[in-house]
C-alpha positions as a printed Julia matrix, in Angstrom:
101×3 Matrix{Float64}:
  39.74   42.78  167.42
  38.7    44.97  164.69
  35.34   44.75  163.36
  35.52   43.72  159.22
  32.24   44.67  157.41
  33.6    42.06  154.36
  33.48   39.04  156.93
  30.28   39.71  158.51
  28.69   40.19  154.98
  30.06   36.92  154.0
  28.93   35.16  156.99
  25.55   36.7   156.7
  25.27   36.2   153.02
  26.31   32.38  153.52
  23.68   31.78  156.25
  20.95   33.41  154.28
  21.88   31.12  151.05
  22.03   28.02  153.21
  18.92   29.0   154.75
  17.16   29.77  151.48
  18.7    26.32  150.19
  17.04   24.39  153.03
  13.55   26.08  152.59
  13.62   25.22  148.85
  14.83   21.6   149.55
  11.72   21.27  152.08
   9.33   22.7   149.43
  10.89   20.5   146.97
  10.03   17.34  149.07
   6.57   18.36  149.77
   6.03   18.9   146.12
   7.18   15.79  145.16
   4.96   14.22  147.87
   2.12   16.02  146.59
   3.04   14.88  142.9
   3.45   11.15  143.78
   0.08   11.39  145.62
  -1.85   12.9   142.72
  -0.21   10.41  140.34
  -1.23    7.57  142.78
  -4.67    9.03  142.43
  -4.86    9.34  138.76
  -3.47    6.05  138.45
  -6.04    4.16  140.82
  -8.72    6.22  139.02
  -7.6     4.83  135.47
  -7.31    1.45  136.73
 -10.71    1.36  137.99
 -12.19    2.81  135.09
 -10.51    0.34  132.9
 -11.75   -2.44  135.13
 -15.25   -0.9   134.88
 -14.84   -0.81  131.11
 -13.84   -4.39  131.06
 -16.76   -5.51  133.1
 -19.05   -3.67  130.84
 -17.44   -5.3   127.93
 -17.89   -8.61  129.58
 -21.64   -8.23  130.68
 -22.15   -7.36  126.9
 -20.64  -10.55  125.77
 -22.68  -12.59  128.18
 -25.54  -10.95  127.11
 -24.77  -11.5   123.44
 -24.13  -15.16  124.42
 -27.34  -15.59  125.96
 -29.17  -13.84  122.73
 -27.63  -16.1   120.51
 -28.24  -19.24  122.56
 -31.99  -17.85  122.78
 -32.1   -17.75  119.17
 -30.68  -20.99  118.55
 -33.19  -22.52  121.2
 -36.08  -21.09  118.75
 -34.49  -22.18  115.46
 -34.36  -25.58  116.94
 -37.83  -25.36  117.99
 -38.78  -24.38  114.54
 -36.87  -27.4   112.99
 -38.47  -29.74  115.51
 -42.19  -28.44  114.35
 -41.12  -28.74  110.79
 -39.78  -32.13  111.5
 -42.89  -33.12  113.07
 -44.91  -31.74  109.96
 -42.74  -33.64  107.62
 -43.34  -36.67  109.4
 -47.0   -36.23  109.29
 -46.85  -35.65  105.58
 -44.81  -38.75  105.02
 -47.17  -40.69  107.03
 -50.24  -39.09  104.83
 -48.42  -40.13  101.7
 -47.51  -43.88  102.96
 -51.12  -44.25  103.96
 -52.44  -42.8   100.57
 -50.08  -44.95   98.67
 -51.22  -48.04  100.5
 -54.73  -47.51  100.31
 -54.51  -46.83   96.59
 -53.35  -50.39   95.62
């Protein structure tokens, strides 16, 4: 059988092309795995940041609510003091009115 350089070149080229395709495909799979891992890490980081921000907002709202409640308690105490003083003034007027007769 006579050696044909064209057939040998074709076979060698086909083997090289096939091996190049296999190497590219393996590299593509590894790159996809790395990208998906990075995307998952970024998504987890964003979720953690969003949860942390929400907790900050929730705690801020709780502090605002506590401050408002404290403010209303102080206002209620002042109204109680005013009510007591007005009752004393009313009692004084009633007493002074009855003694004038």
